[in-house]
C-alpha positions in Angstrom: 0.0 0.0 0.0 1.4 3.4 -0.9 0.8 6.4 1.3 2.0 9.9 1.5 4.2 11.2 4.3 4.6 14.9 5.0 7.4 16.3 7.3 7.2 20.0 8.1 9.7 22.3 9.9 8.6 25.6 11.3 10.3 28.7 12.7 8.9 31.6 14.7 8.8 35.1 13.3 7.6 37.2 16.2 4.5 35.5 17.5 3.7 33.8 14.2 4.7 30.3 13.1 6.1 30.3 9.6 6.8 27.2 7.4 10.6 26.7 6.9 10.6 23.4 5.0 8.1 20.8 3.9 9.1 17.4 2.6 6.5 15.1 0.9 7.4 11.4 0.3 5.6 8.4 -1.1 6.1 5.6 1.3 5.3 1.9 0.8 3.7 0.3 3.9 3.6 -3.6 3.9 0.2 -5.2 4.8 -0.2 -6.6 8.3 -1.5 -10.2 7.9 -2.3 -10.5 11.6 -4.5 -7.4 11.5 -6.4 -8.9 8.5 -7.0 -12.1 10.3 -8.2 -10.2 13.4 -10.5 -8.1 11.3 -12.1 -11.1 9.4 -12.6 -13.2 12.6 -14.3 -10.3 14.4 -16.5 -9.0 11.5 -17.7 -12.4 10.2 -17.1 -15.0 12.8 -19.5 -17.5 11.2 -17.4 -17.4 7.9 -13.9 -16.9 9.3 -12.7 -18.8 12.3 -9.1 -18.7 13.6 -9.2 -22.4 14.5 -7.9 -25.6 12.9 -10.0 -28.8 12.8 -8.3 -32.1 12.7 -10.1 -35.3 11.8 -8.6 -38.8 12.3 -9.7 -42.0 10.8 -8.6 -45.6 11.2 -7.7 -47.7 14.2 -5.0 -47.1 16.7 -3.2 -50.2 18.0 -1.2 -50.1 21.1 0.1 -53.7 20.7 -0.9 -54.5 24.3 -2.5 -57.7 25.4 -5.1 -57.5 28.2 -5.3 -60.4 30.6 -8.5 -60.7 32.6 -9.2 -62.8 35.7 -12.9 -63.5 35.1 -15.7 -63.4 32.6 -17.2 -60.2 34.0 -14.0 -58.2 33.1 -13.9 -59.9 29.7 -17.4 -58.7 29.0 -16.6 -55.1 30.1 -13.6 -55.1 27.8 -15.7 -56.4 24.9 -18.2 -53.6 25.5 -15.5 -51.0 25.5 -14.1 -52.3 22.2 -17.5 -52.1 20.5 -17.8 -48.4 21.3 
């Protein structure tokens, strides 16, 4: 983004302020990505969310073997595996 910058120097002549020198420059200002993200997430939060969604699929195997002492524990483990 290009913008104009003005620098002015003044001197006093009695009680009046007089312009001594004025410099005008065209300055390039880089965009602020963080400000853009902040603006979008606040103006339209239903369309722009500053959040990442991660989905996983498949099975995770730990390689562990579970040893149970009775049928009741075996049934509980079976129920857990089904969910």
